[in-house]
MIPA-424000 format. One line per field, with one value per residue (C-alpha): x, y, z. Coordinates in nm, 3 decimals. Last residue first. Layout:
MIPA-424000
px	X,...
py	Y,...
pz	Z,...
***
This chain:
MIPA-424000
px	17.220,17.262,17.663,17.677,17.883,18.159,18.249,17.862,17.659,17.443,17.067,16.915,16.784,16.780,17.048,16.810,16.529,16.662,16.366,16.424,16.163,16.225,15.827,15.840,15.869,15.928,15.996,15.648,15.383,15.181,15.094,15.161,14.908,15.228,15.369,15.125,15.174,15.557,15.533,15.293,15.599,15.861,15.649,15.589,15.949,16.057,16.203,16.551,16.623,16.649,16.798,17.023,17.178,17.000,17.135,16.914,17.250,17.378,17.112,16.898,16.888,16.532,16.505,16.767,16.547,16.248,16.410,16.598,16.223,16.064,16.350,16.303,15.986,15.932,15.741,15.419,15.237,15.448,15.625,15.386,15.087,15.243,15.307,14.945,14.807,15.055,14.822,14.567,14.781,14.884,14.508,14.379,14.639,14.557,14.184,14.272,14.447,14.442,14.819,15.003,14.787,14.905,15.243,15.234,15.090,15.345,15.581,15.470,15.434,15.849,15.967,15.900,16.128,16.263,15.972,15.789,15.970,15.793,15.871,15.567,15.403,15.328,14.998,14.686,14.381,14.412,14.824,14.710,14.479,14.739,15.046,14.807,14.881,15.277,15.238,15.442,15.287,15.453,15.272,15.435,15.398,15.258,15.007,14.644,14.510,14.744,14.771,14.397,14.368,14.654,14.479,14.150,14.351,14.488,14.676,15.006,15.322,15.317,15.646,15.647,15.727,15.917,16.100,16.392,16.198,16.052,15.671,15.583,15.677,15.424,15.161,15.335,15.308,14.954,14.861,15.051,15.386,15.292,15.473,15.626,15.879,15.802,15.397,15.428,15.559,15.585,15.897,15.953,16.099,16.355,16.539,16.916,17.110,17.163,17.187,16.880,16.668,16.815,16.716,16.376,16.303,16.417,16.273,15.926,15.945,16.020,15.719,15.529,15.630,15.947,15.909,16.271,16.237,16.226,16.255,16.045,16.229,16.423,16.457,16.730,16.779,17.015,17.290,17.637,17.879,17.893,17.550,17.550,17.809,17.598,17.307,17.471,17.617,17.225,17.137,17.399,17.333,16.928,16.910,16.687,16.910,16.909,16.745,16.705,16.975,16.786,16.956,16.755,16.764,16.932,17.188,17.496,17.274,17.552,17.823,17.520,17.443,17.775,17.837,17.503,17.596,17.930,17.777,17.568,17.859,18.031,17.792,17.761,17.417,17.218,16.952,16.976,16.866,16.767,16.405,16.410,16.641,16.982,16.927,16.631,16.601,16.429,16.344,16.272,16.180,16.285,16.649,16.657,16.563,16.838,17.139,17.085,17.041,17.386,17.589,17.470,17.589,17.929,17.931,17.805,17.796,17.910,17.650,17.848,17.654,17.738,17.473,17.234,17.127,16.739,16.651,16.352,16.273,16.124,15.910,15.778,16.071,16.305,16.347,15.988,15.957,16.003,15.867,15.515,15.314
py	13.067,13.127,13.093,12.836,12.527,12.531,12.224,12.213,11.946,11.870,11.740,11.455,11.422,11.699,11.545,11.241,11.418,11.599,11.771,11.858,12.166,12.309,12.307,12.514,12.818,13.084,13.455,13.542,13.333,13.206,12.844,12.658,12.340,12.100,12.296,12.141,11.814,11.858,11.996,11.655,11.448,11.602,11.526,11.219,11.113,11.278,11.650,11.773,11.794,12.057,11.995,11.987,12.228,12.244,12.139,12.207,12.262,12.415,12.695,12.824,12.512,12.466,12.165,12.369,12.651,12.399,12.189,12.533,12.666,12.359,12.326,12.669,12.698,12.410,12.123,12.065,12.424,12.697,12.674,12.426,12.661,12.968,12.834,12.750,13.044,13.279,13.264,13.404,13.676,13.813,13.830,13.988,14.245,14.323,14.359,14.591,14.826,15.155,15.244,15.157,14.803,14.733,14.795,14.573,14.275,14.332,14.349,14.006,13.867,13.927,13.782,13.461,13.175,13.359,13.543,13.274,13.363,13.712,14.016,14.185,14.541,14.898,14.753,14.943,14.700,14.582,14.561,14.251,14.104,14.131,13.964,13.675,13.407,13.484,13.536,13.834,14.080,14.417,14.697,15.084,15.175,15.569,15.464,15.420,15.340,15.108,14.959,14.912,14.759,14.538,14.389,14.335,14.144,13.882,13.686,13.626,13.686,14.018,14.229,14.570,14.869,15.214,15.154,15.395,15.692,15.477,15.599,15.273,15.038,15.129,15.069,14.756,14.680,14.716,14.539,14.201,14.072,13.688,13.432,13.086,13.248,13.025,13.052,13.380,13.527,13.927,14.118,14.440,14.616,14.915,15.190,15.179,15.396,15.147,15.048,15.219,14.969,14.679,14.815,14.883,14.553,14.380,14.579,14.566,14.200,14.168,14.393,14.177,13.878,13.660,13.333,13.232,12.969,13.289,13.647,13.817,13.877,14.228,14.313,14.582,14.876,14.976,14.678,14.813,14.591,14.843,14.834,14.452,14.461,14.694,14.447,14.159,14.266,14.394,14.064,13.921,14.130,14.057,13.656,13.535,13.636,13.864,13.706,13.966,14.199,14.432,14.519,14.767,14.706,14.888,15.067,14.823,14.528,14.304,14.476,14.555,14.176,14.083,14.291,14.181,13.819,13.844,14.002,13.678,13.449,13.581,13.506,13.163,13.049,12.755,12.971,13.212,12.944,13.190,13.126,13.235,13.546,13.588,13.817,14.064,14.160,14.491,14.651,14.317,14.337,14.025,14.199,14.202,13.837,13.739,13.934,13.821,13.439,13.511,13.636,13.356,13.125,13.250,13.221,12.895,12.845,12.494,12.235,11.990,12.019,12.373,12.585,12.850,13.125,13.156,13.504,13.669,13.864,14.247,14.385,14.722,14.887,14.927,15.289,15.412,15.803,15.833,15.533,15.637,15.506
pz	9.853,9.459,9.425,9.087,9.028,8.820,8.610,8.493,8.584,8.292,8.223,8.134,7.713,7.501,7.247,7.249,7.206,6.866,6.743,6.342,6.254,5.943,5.863,6.149,5.988,6.235,6.168,6.119,6.268,6.009,6.155,6.465,6.491,6.463,6.712,6.980,6.909,6.887,7.257,7.331,7.193,7.388,7.715,7.605,7.557,7.865,7.821,7.879,8.272,8.530,8.831,8.696,8.384,8.056,7.743,7.400,7.207,6.918,6.916,6.597,6.440,6.445,6.654,6.920,6.955,7.023,7.322,7.424,7.482,7.603,7.924,7.976,7.986,8.271,8.091,7.965,7.965,7.884,7.552,7.331,7.501,7.398,7.036,6.985,7.110,6.872,6.599,6.838,6.982,6.654,6.545,6.841,6.826,6.442,6.539,6.846,6.640,6.895,6.759,7.024,7.064,6.708,6.778,7.093,6.895,6.583,6.800,6.984,6.621,6.592,6.888,6.789,6.923,7.234,7.246,7.377,7.730,7.754,7.959,7.852,7.741,7.912,8.081,8.042,8.063,7.729,7.759,8.014,7.824,7.529,7.713,7.924,7.748,7.765,8.138,8.298,8.171,8.243,8.435,8.453,8.808,8.837,9.124,9.232,8.860,8.731,9.074,9.054,8.754,8.808,9.095,8.895,8.653,8.889,8.707,8.924,8.704,8.687,8.623,8.825,8.710,8.802,9.140,9.132,9.311,9.594,9.623,9.390,9.637,9.936,9.634,9.594,9.964,9.977,9.673,9.807,9.646,9.645,9.824,9.754,9.541,9.185,9.209,9.378,9.053,9.138,8.985,9.084,8.814,8.881,8.739,8.791,9.065,9.249,9.605,9.754,9.465,9.637,10.010,9.918,9.810,10.035,10.310,10.125,10.147,10.505,10.545,10.352,10.559,10.421,10.239,10.291,9.972,9.748,9.804,9.551,9.201,9.152,8.766,8.727,8.467,8.181,8.278,8.201,8.390,8.679,8.734,8.704,8.965,9.182,9.109,9.215,9.538,9.659,9.570,9.788,10.090,10.045,10.060,9.825,9.525,9.232,8.883,8.650,8.481,8.238,7.903,7.682,7.320,6.986,7.191,7.075,7.146,7.128,7.320,7.625,7.598,7.641,7.927,8.083,8.034,8.194,8.515,8.539,8.422,8.692,8.930,8.861,8.709,8.840,9.000,8.711,8.445,8.178,8.196,8.567,8.467,8.407,8.119,8.000,7.711,7.594,7.262,7.095,6.776,6.533,6.534,6.915,6.945,6.667,6.794,7.156,7.010,6.867,7.136,7.339,7.070,7.056,7.435,7.465,7.890,8.012,8.034,7.865,7.545,7.543,7.675,7.557,7.821,7.765,7.726,7.888,7.599,7.631,7.416,7.577,7.607,7.934,8.018,7.936,7.937,7.609,7.485,7.634,7.953
***
């Protein structure tokens, strides 16, 4: 799928939402982080997704993140709004508001906690996609939602004119190949460690977490795949491996990314909102051990890494709670 028919981009970063030490959104830090990621090579940013702590953001915060993203990107990158809701009516309301705020696309997550049947999942995606003119990415992440989007459901969703893509965090490569063969859907890797393997079998790109820290190597990887240079793409994949392990393995990725970004001096606080909490000492030690193996990654110098376990400890209770049901 070429970029001329792809409204989302290829290197998409699932952005963290920087908070102050008391758990409020740090809007200047949000703007700076968005600009850093886009300047490093991301051609799409996903706000209010899992990594952005969507489940503890208020609806007004979610809409403002879209507005800020549009201002910061200034046409340099697509702004995709993620998250949604496990209540179909609430999801429709949020995505309509996101479209009005200027979003370039929406990413709809499978309804979580309810554990609907495939018929319920199909209806949820269709009704939300009907409610907007924006292009849609279906987000399949059964590890968080408790239910997968079955192949048969994906094929039926592919017939909807607004549903153009799938973000795959399931890791079933046989299913990816089957969907790519039998539909026109674009596929985005939703697992950082599988970005290159997914693209090797035809995926469009990735929606990644580690790109918050290092977007440039993913740009290098995708550009290499586009020109058929497997050696350069593989070299970028190998260089990223210990950073991906540090970010994605030991604790929730949002917590790890904020801990690392703060240690690099790129955000003012590593704070997350409860029930997420910062890493315990043994978890932080594991992250730091993995980071010691990172070298030669464009745009990141871990010689300047100064972790602060005290600043990251605990979690915050914001003044206004979220509205997620």
